[in-house]
N, C-alpha and C positions, 0 to 999 in steps of 0.2 A: 821645710816640711816637718810634720810630726813624725818622729821615728817610731819603730816598732816597740821600743821600750815604753813610749807614751801610751800607745794603744794597750799594751799589756797592763800598764798601771791603771788605765781607765776601766779595763775589764775587771780588775781586782777591787775597785772601789765599790763600796756598798751602794745599792740603789733602792729607792722606794718602789713599791709595787705599781705596776701599770696594767690596766685592763687591756688585754690584746684581742679577746673574742667576747663580744657582748651577747647576753641572752636575748632571745626573741620571743614575743608573745605567741601563745598557741591556743587553739581551740581543740579540746580533747573530747572524743566520743567514747574511747576505750582507754585502758591503762597504757597501751602501747603508744598512744599519741602524746603522752606526757614526757617531755624532755626539755630541760633547760641547760644551756651551755654557758660556762663562765671560766675563762682562762686568763691568766695574768703572768707577767714577768717581774723579776725583782731579785735583788741580792741582799740578804739570803732569800731563798725561794719563799714566796708568800703562802700563808695559810688562808683558808676561805671560811666564810660563814654566810648564812642567808637570813634575811628578814622578810617575813610574810605578814602583810597587813599591819605593819608597825611592831610586830613581835618576833622574837627569835624563833627560827625554824631550823631544826637539825635533821637533814636528810639521812644521816648515818644511823639515826635511832628508829627509822621507819623500815620494817622488814620488807615492805612492798617496793622500796626505792633502792636502786643500786647507784653507787657513787664512784667517781674516778679518784685514784690515789694522788695524782699530780695536778688536779684542777678542782674547781668547785662544781663541775657539771654533775647532774643527776638525772635519772630516768626511772620510769615506773614499769612494772610488769605484773602479770597475774590477773585474776578475775574478781578481786575484791572491789567493793564500791569505791569510786574515785571522787565523789562529791566533795570530800573534805579538802581536796587539793585546790579548789577554786580560790583565787585571790590575787593580790598584787605582790610581786617578789622583787627584791634587790639583792645583788651579790656584793659582798665586801671582801676584798683581798688585802691582807695586812702582813707587815713584818715590823721589825724594830724601828723603821724609819717613817712609818705612816700607814694610812689606810686609803685604798682607792675604792670608789663606789661605782657600780654599774648603772646603766639606765634601768628605770623601773619598768617591769613587764608584767603581763597578766597571763594567768592560766584560766581559761573559760571552759567550764564543764557543761556539756550538752548531751541530752539523750539522743540516740540515733533516731532520725525521723522515721515515723511509722506510717504504714498505709492505713488509711481510715476508709472504711466502707462507706460509699456514697450512693445516693439515688442516681439512677441514670437520667441524664439531662437530655431533653429533646427541644431543639429550637426550630421554629417554623417561621419562615420569612418568604416574602414575595420576591420574585426575580427582580434584580436591580436595586433592592434595598441593601442597607449596610447591616452588619451584625458583628458581635464580639463573642468569641468563645473563650470563656474564662478558665484559667488553669488552677489558681488558688492552691499552690503547693504548700505543704507543711512548713511552718515558719522555722527559721534557723538564723543564727548570727552570721553564718557563712551562706551567702545567697547561692541557690542551686543554679545549674545550667539547665535550661528548658529545651526540650526537643518535642516537637509535634510530629507524630508518626501515625501511619495507618496500622491496620491489623497485621500487615506483613513487615512491620518495623522499617518502613521506608519513610523518609522525611517528606513532608508536604513541600512542594515547590513554592517558593515565595517570590513576590514581585511587588511592583508599586501598588497593585490592587489588593494583594494578600500579604500582610506583614505581621511578623511576631514582634510585639512590643517588649520594652525592657522589663515590664511587669510580668512577662510570661504569657500574656493573653494573645490570642490570634485574632487579628483585625481584618475584616473584609470591607473595603471601601464600597463595594457593590458586589452582589452575588450573581453568579451564573447558574443556570440550571444544572450544569455539570458539577457544581460544588456540593450538591446534595448527596450525602452519604452518612453512614452510621458508625464510622470508626475513627473520628477525630480524637486521638488519644494524646494527652499531655504526659510526658515522662520528665520527672524532676530528678536530676543527677546531682547528688551531694558528694563531691570528690573527697572532701576531708573525711566524711563518714563512710566512704566506699560503698555507697548505696544509690540505687536507682529505683524510684517509686513511680509506677504507672498509675495515672488517675483513671476514673471510670470513663469509658468512651462516650463521646458526645455525638448525638444524632442530629444532623442538620437536614431539614426538609425544605426544599425550595419549590414553591408553587409558581406555576407559569400561567400566562394568559395569552390570548391571541391578539390582544391590543398592543400597540407600540409602547415600549417602555418610556416613561416620562423622565427626562433629564432633571438633575437636581444640582443646585449650587453647592459648593463645598461647605462642609461643617466640620468642626474639630471633634474627633472622637477622643483623642488623648494628646495633650492635657485638655481638660474642659475649661470653659471660660475664655476670656480675652487676654488674661495676664497671669503670669506665674513668676515666682522669685526663687532663685537658687543661690546657695552659699557654697563656695568652693575654697579649699585651702591651697595656698601657693605650692606649686610643684606637683599637684595631684592631677587626676584626669576627670573631666566633667563632660557629660553627655546631655545635650538638649534634644528632646524627642518631639516630633511633630507628625501625628498620624491623622490625616483628614479622611472624610468620606464624601462621596458625591458621585454623580454619573453625568458625563464620563469621569474616569479616574483622575483626580486632580494631580497636577505637577507641583513640585516644591521649589521655592527659592529662599535662600537664607541671606539676610543683610544685617549689618550693624547700624543702628540708628544714629549713634553718637560718635562714629569714627569709621576707620577702615578695618574690615575684617581681616585678621591675621591669617595669611595663607600658610605660614611656616608652622604654626602651632595648632591649626585646625584641619580637620578632614571631614568629609561627608561619607556616611555609611548607611547601610540598610536602605538602598534605593532612595538616597537623599533624605530619608526620614529621620536621620540622626546627625547632629552637628557635634563632633567630638573635639574637645580641647585636650591637648597633650602638654604636660608640664606647664600648666596654666600659671600666669603671673598677675601681679596687681594691675598691670596695664590692660588686662582683659576685662576688668570690671566695666560694666556698661549695659546698654539695652540692645537686645538682638530681636529680630523678627523673623518668623516663619510665615511666608505668604503662599497659601495653597490656592490654585486657580484652575478652572476649567472653562468651558464655553459658556457656562451659566453665571459665573461671577468669581469673586475672590473672598477668602476669609483670611484674617491675619491674627496671629497670636504673638504677643510680646513677652519676652523673657528678660527679667532684670537679674543680672549676674553680679554678685558681690564676691570679691576675692579677698579673703583674709589669710593670715599666716600663723602657723605655729612658730614658736621661737626658733630663730636660726642665728648663727654667729656672724657678726661683721668683723669682730676682732676678738680672737680667743687668746687667753693668757698662755704664755710659753713657760715650759719647764726649764729651769736653769740651775747652775751651780753658783753659789754666792760665797764670798769670803766673809769671815766675821767682821762686824762693824759696818757692813754695807747697808744701803737703803734699798729695800725691795718694793717695787711698784708692780702690782698685778692689775691689769686692765681687763675687764670683762664687758664687752660691748655686744649686745644682742638686739635684734630687731624682730618685729612681728606685728600682726594686727589682731587684736589690740596690742599696744605696747607692753612687752613683758616686764615683769618684776624680776629683780636680781637678788639672789640670796647666796652669800658666801658661807661655806662650811669648812671646818677643820676636822679632817679624818671622819667626815660624816656628820659632825655636830654643827648646827648653824651658829655663826658668830657675827655676821654683818649683812646689811642690806644695801650697801653702797656699791655703785658700779666699779669704782676703783678702790683697791685696798692697798694702803701704804704701811710698810713696816720699817722702822728706822733702827739702826744699830743692831742688826740681827746677830744672833749667836747660834752656836751649834744646836742648842735646845729648841730653836725655831724650825728645825728641819721637820717637814711634814708634807702631807698631800692635802692640797686645798681643792675644794669643789666649788665651781660656779654653776648655779642652777638658775636658768631663765625659764619662767613659766607664765602662761596665760591660759585662757579658757580652752584653747585648742590643744594644749600639751605642754611638754617640758623639754628642755635641752640641758644636758649635764656635761660638764667638761672638768676633767681632773688635771691639775697642774702641780708640778713637784718642785718644791723649794728645798734645795739641799745646801745647807750651810756646812762648808768643809774647809778646813785649813790644810792645804796640801803640803806635804814635806817637799823640800827642794829635790828636783829631779835633774840629774845631769844628762844632758843630751850629747855631750862629747864622749867619744869612745873611751872606755876605761883602758889604762895601760898602753896608751898610744905612744909610739916612739917617734921623736922628731929628729931629723938629721940636719945639722946646721954647720956652717963654716966658722971656724974660730975667728973671733973678732967681729963677726957680723951680728946683726940684730936678730933675735929669735922671737916669734909670735906664737904663744901657746893659747889654744882655743878652750873656752869654758862656757858652754851654752846651757841655759835653762829654759823653761816654758812658763807661760801665764796668759791670762786674758789680756786683750789689747788695752792700751790707754785710750781715753776718749780723744776724738779729733779736736784740732784747735784752728785758730785763724779763720773763722767763718767770715766770708766776704759776700756782699750783695752787689751785683752788677747787672748791667743791661736791663734796667727796669722798663717795663711797658705797662700799658693800662691794665692788663690782665695776667701778667707773668713777670718773672725776673730770674736772673741766673744766681745760683747759690754755689759757692765753692768752699773748700776746706782743706786742711792739711792733715793727713793721717799721722798718727804717732806710733810709738813702739808697739809692735805686735807680739813681743816676747816669744819669738821663735815659733809662733803658730800663725800662719798666714791669715790675713783678714779675708773673710769670705764675702761679706757684703756690708754696705752702709745703709742705715735706715734714716730717712729724712722726715721730720715732723714739723708742723707749725701750730701756733696758738693764735687765734683771732682775738684781739683785745677789745674790740668795740661791741660786737654782737655775739661773741662766742660764749661758751658755757664753762670756761676755765679748763678745757680739756685740750690735750695735745693730739692733733689729728695727723695720721700718717699720710704723707704726700707721695713718697716714692721710695723704692728700694733699688739700689744699684750694686753692681759687683764690686769686689774689693780693689780692682784695678782702676776704678773710676773715682774721681774726687770732685765732681761737680754735677749739677742737675738743674734743669729748667723747671721751676715750680709754677703750676697754674694757680691763679688767684682770682678772687671775685672783686668787682668794683666796690668802692666805698668801704674798704676794710683796712684794718691795721694789724700787721702780722709780725711775729718773731719766729725764728727757726732754731732748731737744734739737730745734731747728727749723732748717731750711735754706731760704733763699730762692733762687728761680730766675728769671732773665730771659732775654732773647734771647742774651745774651753768655755765659751759663753759670750755675753755682751759686755761691752765696756760701759762705764758710766756715761750718761748723756753729756754732750759738750755743753759749754756755757751758751746761753741763748745769744742769738745774733742781735744786731741793732734792729730797731723797729722800722717797718716799711709800710707806708700807707698808699693805697691805690686810689686813683681819682674816681669820682662818681660817674655814673652813666645812666642812660635810660634803661628801664627794666627790659630784660630779655626773655621774660616768661610771664604768663598770666595765671591767675588762680585756677584750680581744677574743681571738678564736680559742681559746675554751675547748674542750678535746678530751681524749681519753684516748690515752695512748701506752703501754699495758700490754704487757709482753713476757713476763712469767713467770706461770704459773698461781698463783692464790691472791692476786694483788695487783691493785689498781686504781691506775694512775698517771695523775693529773690534771695537765694542762699548760695554760698560757695565755701570752699575750704580756704582758710586764711594762709597766706604765704609766710615762709620763714623770713625773719628780719634780714638774714644774710643775703636774701635775694631781692631786697628792696633796691639795691644798687645806687641809692642816692637819697638826699634829703627830700622832705615834702612828699612822702609816699602816700598815695591814696588809691582807692578803687573807683574806676569809672564804670557806672552801671548804666546799661542801655537796654531799651525795650521798645517794641512796637507790635501792634496787632498783626498777626500773621496773615489775615485776610481782610481786604477792604480798606486798608489805611495807606497803601502806597509805600514808597521807599523811606518816608520820613521817620527817623529814629529820635526817640526821646532819651535824654541822659541826665545823670546827676552824679555827684561825687560823695563818697563816704569813706570813713577810715576802717570800718569793720562791718561784717554782715550781722543781721540781714538788712535788706533795703526793701521798704514797703511802698508800693504804688497804690494810691487811693483812687476811688471811683473807676475801677477797672472792669466793672460789670460782673456778671455771674458766669463763670466757667467759659471765659473767652480765651482762645489760644493766642499766646504771645510768642514772638521771637525775643529771646533774652541773651545777653552776653555781658561779661565783666572783664574789664581791661585794667592792667596794672599801670599806674602813672606816677611820676615824681617830678621834681622841679626841672629835670633835664629832658623830659619827654614822655612818650607813651610806649607801652610794650607792644609786641606784635599784635596784628589784627586778629581777634578771637573769632572762632566759628560760633554762629548762633545756636542756641538750644531752644527747644519748644517747651514752654511752661504755660500753665493755666491759672487764671484768677480763681478765687474761692468758689467752691461748689455750694449749691443749695438743694433742698429736697426736691425730688421729681414732681412734675406738675400733674401728670395724667396717670391713669390706671391702665393696665393692659386690657385690650378688648378681645372679643372672640373667644372668651374663656369657655371651655367645654369639658365635660367629664365623661370618661369611658370606664365603666365598671369592669374590672379584670376578673375578680373573684370576690369571695365574701370578706376578704381582709385587705384588698388593695384596689386602687383606682389609678387611672392615668389622666392627669390634668393637662390640657393643651390650651395654648393662647397664641395670639398674634404678637409679634415683636412691636415694642413701642417705638415711636419716632425718637431718634437720638436728641433732637432739639428740645424735647420735653424732659429729658433726663436731668439736664442742668448739672452734669458732672460725669465722671467716668462710670459707665454702666458696670456695676459689679455683679449684677444678677437679678433674679426674681425670687420672691418668697411666696410660697403657698401656705395659707393659714387655714386650718380647719376650725369648725365651730367649737371643738373641745380645746382650743388654744394651742394646738400642736403646730409648729412652724417648720417648714422644710425649705432650704435654700438651694438655688441652682446657679449655674454659671451664666455669664452674660449672653452667650450665644445659644443657650438652650431654650427651646420653645415647648417643651413638654417635660413632665416629671411624674414618676410613679410614687404615689403615697401609699405606704403600707402601714401595718399595725392597726388597722381598723377593726371595730367590733362587728361581727356578723349580725345581720337582721337589725340594723340600726339606721337611724336617719342622721345625716350630716349635712353641713353646708361648707363650701370652700370658696375662698376668694384669693386673688393673686395681686401682689404689689411689686413694683420695681424699686430697687434701692441703689444708692451710691454711697460714698464715704460719709455723706452728711446725714443719711437716714433713708426712710421709706417714703414713697409717694402714697397717694390715696389708694384704697383697695378697690378692686373691681366689684361689680354686683355679686353678692353671694349666690352660688349655684347649689341648690339642694339636691340630694340624691339619697337613695336607700341602698344599703348593702344587702345582698341576698343572704339566704340562710346558710349557715355553716355548721360544722361539726360541733355538737354540744360538748361541754366539759363533762368530766366524770361525776357520777352522783356524789353528793357531799358527804354521805356516810353510808356504811354498810355494816349491819349487825346480823348475827345468826343465832338461832335457837335450835335445839335438838330435843323435841318432845319425846322421841322414842328412838330405838336403835335403828329404825328403818326410815326415819323422817328427818328432814332438815328444813327449817323455816328461815327465810332470808327477809330482812327488813332494810329498806334503803330510803333515802330522801332525794328529791330531785336535784339536778345539777345546779350549781350557782350561776352558770352561764348557759342557758338553754340554746342560745344563738339561733332561735327559730321556734317553730311549733313542734313540740315533742310528739312523735308518733309511736314510740315504743322504746323498749330496752333490749339490749343484747346481753344475755347471761351466759357466761362461760364457766364450765366446771369440769373436773376430772377426778377420777377415783384412784386412790393409791392404797396398796396393801401394807405400806410401811410409813414411817415417819420421815423418810428421806425426801429431799426435794423432788418435785414431780417433773418428769421429762416427757410424759405422753402428750399427745395432741389434745388440747382442750375441746370439749364438745360445746356447740353453740345452740342456744335457744333464743329465738326472737319472739318478743311479746308485743302485740299491738296495745297501745295505751287506750283501750276501749272498755275494759272490764274494771269494775270498781276496785276489786282487790289489788289489781296490778298498778293502777294509777295511785293507789294509796301506798305503794311501795312494799308489798308483802307477797311472798310466794313460798309454797312448800314443794320440795323436790324429792322424788324417789325414782330409782332406776326403773325403766320399763318403757313400753311404747307410749304410755300416757304422757311422758315428758318430751316426746318428739314434736317438732314444730308443726308438721302437717296435721297431727292429731289434735293438738291444742287449737289450731286455727279452725278445724272442723267443729270441735266442741264449743268453741267460743261463739260461732255462728248459731249453733243450735240453741245455746243458752239465751242468747239475745232474742231469738224467735220465741222461745218459751216465755220469757219475761213479758214480751209484748202481748202474747195470748193471755197470760194471767191478768195483765192490766185490763184487757178488753173484757174478760169474764167478770172482773170485779165491777167494772163500770156497768155491765149489763145486769149483774145481780143487784147492784145498788138501785137501779131503776125499778126492778121488780119487787123490792122489799120494803118500800115505804108504806104500802097499804096491804091489808090482809087479803088473802085469796078469796075469802068469803065475801068481802065488800065488793071486790071486783066482779065476782060471780053474780052478785045481785044486780050490778049495773048492766051486765051483758049476759043474757041467758042463752046457753048453747042448746039448740033444738035437738041435737043428737046426743046430749048427755044422758047417761044412764046411771041410776043410783047404785051404789055398791053396798053390800050387806055387811053390817057390823065392822066396817073398815073406816077408820078415821085417820086423817093426816093432820100434822101440826102446822100451825101458821109460823112462817119465818119472819123474825123482826130483830132489830138491833136492840141491845140493852147496854146498860153500863156495867155489866158484870165483868169480872177479870177476863183478859184476853179477848174481850168483845165476843164472847161465845153467843151463838144464836140459840134462842128458845123457841118453843112451838106451842100452839093451842089447837084444839080439835075443830075440824071443819070438813066439809064435803067438797073436795076439789073438783074443778073442771078438768075433764080428761086432757084438753090441750095444754092447760097449765101444768098438769102433772107431767106430761111428756117433756115440756120445756125444762122443768126442774130436774127431771131425771137426766136429760141430755147435758145440762150444765154440770151437774155433780160428777157424771161419768168422766167428762173431759178434765175436770179439776183433779180427780184422783189420778187419772192417767198422766197428766203433766207433772204432778207432784212426784210420782214414783219414778218417772223418767229423769227428772232433775236429781233425785236422790241417787239413782244409778250412775249418772254422770259424775256426781261428786265423789262417789266411791272410786270410780276409775281414775279420777284425778287426784286421789288422796286428799281431797279438800272437804270431805263430808263433815269434818270437825267444824269447819267454818260455816257450812251451809245448813246445818241442822236447825239452827234458829230460824233461818229463812223459811224452811219447809214447814216446820211446826207452826210458825206464824201464819203461813198460808193456809194450813189445814184449819187452824183455830178460827181464822177470819172468814174463810170461804166455804167450809164444808160443815155438814151437820155434826153434832156430837156423836161420840162412839155408839150410844145406844140406838141411834137411828139406823145403824147398819144391821141391827137385829130385829127390825120391825117386820111387818107382814111380807108376803112374797113379792110385793111391788116395791119394797124398800130398797135402799142402795147399800 
């Protein structure tokens, strides 16, 4: 046994640093969330430094960070901004013997999720229909926990019919009348941010009818379509979700298409709506199906699960003490999907990319900490190994000053014991050979007073191996033999290494070679599938087997296929040495049973299970029928269609495409038979057609359906300018909106008055103008405070002005008819028997001239009394209308714009000013 003096010596030996507590990535919302821990051991005690995003980072120089004296840990506090701390961090622990490196971690800085004011959502559905109430919580890298509660903060009871999805939405497979309420509230709980955000309550109105509810076959609410794919990492948790709708409520069954569903790693949750994988492994890769059924039918959704892996260690290098002159071999074996790359570093600096690093004739200066980094697209794995080259001084294990008592003349035995690493085992013997195993024995050598703890047995396969020694077994130090399992058709040599408290011995000399006899294959290739891309061909693919599993000479793959329907039990087969294998004249999208079997000269492998594969797809033959359009509002429509026959799809139905006449295309899932198209322009004409598509392309489009969108809200006027002709007036000019989205009927003007130049906070006043007056349609208006700017007054005055304009036009027409001929000429043509002459009174004749402003001139004549009455009547009304119009303009503060109109009316329709001063019958 190793004495206390040995342990005391080992404790006194200098040791390279070793990371004992690794930092962990954090998501920080406040400074209190920032904390990275890094602790290490070593002799002498190691110092610490940090690297952030590839550059040196000193926590001690930051006043917002506090550090620990005996470790590299640091944390933040205070209320200062923390955005600068986001990044990737690595901790380095170092002393005179080397540097150890921690795993790389991240600090992610996020703002605390905030409540966003939303419009209240109201959903209206008929009893028995399905509905989804969406939560849409604020996004965060840390997903929130979702709680649907009523106004009394009580959770809504969930069932097969009412289910909360993993996306936070609340799904109703079918609604009852009792589901109608106005307080469906989604609460998003962000644990890391210590925040709970309630969303705006959703109102659900359920309309009922006296008719019997119509049952419906199941349809998928989530996920949509017929197929979805998921990628999971080895060791993680994966949840497949299946939420159907239908009436009556569908039931769920989960199956695995390509194998047996693992009951040890899977569980069903949320009323069978979730299939949960715990500690998922590569063997869980495959196809799974959710089958939802009720009395009306069945709907199936297929999930393709691919399991890959971040790097993980299959053999990690060991830290050891080595004597000067030894050969050091560091093996770093990691696996992962995809296969990781290996990088060796010395004290944190890269030096090699080989999986095995060999250093010969090491010296004390080679003492260091070596890092093996395995990396792929899913992450990294870092391992520190310590190579300590030390020449130990002799250590006496025998007690000092020990007194021996002997008999004179007899033989005396004095003990002098030291310690060291064991010598390598010798005399390796191979015995009891069998087809797939043999017995290996050896002879232990001197343990140098430190008992051998275990022996490590390794083999190297000479024929198909990669020149690497593979560990076969480990046995305790009391055992000197082992039965080694072997593969057929291989050539092997063995070696053994002894290990005690002080380290490993050198490996033994290799044993003699041993060859195993060939045998028939005992396994078949994996991942058999079809990858057909062209019509008429069936392309069969699989993963090639490792040569060490060939088990014998003449290895080939036996490929078998037959149509899954209508061809009976007859299998077709052929042989090939590698994938793929192509079957010609296989038809278009015909289902086949396919399987691949390993064979060699000694026989065939086990009987494989068939898989379903399809020959190449072609574009669909027919267009969807029954296409209809339902206008929802001015910017959205709902397009409906009848499902196409699967025989005409000629491939896996991926979905439907709705294409508008403006070349905008929207895709749907395979099981969807309606789609809402948004983003339309109001008051526009469109046409829409629907096509079906598979992986090969689209089929012919349906007949275009034309529709018109109703009027919508116009865009804002394209420009707005103002003028201030006086201290009490403001003139606004604007241009029509770029998108009227319908027939413009008016404008809404908002204004408010302020006594200062500060921002206005008072409620704006509204004025609505009908677009029926010429000055408004031209985009111009004058404003002044008073009742004249009120909406009711403007509407009244507008009506009066329109009436006046009509009357003026009628008067002009009537006057025009009476002014072509002189009154005297008319009087001569028709003599009035009651006419009486008037003394010395003469009236002028009205006629048009080409004088400026079209002023009327007159000549002397003796008027007919009826004619005189008519002229007097016309002029009286013209004066009255003109002055009323002037009065209205004054009230509206628009007289500046209407003076020309009034003056123009007077000059064209009324006598000149001197007429008003004529005789007593003048105007």
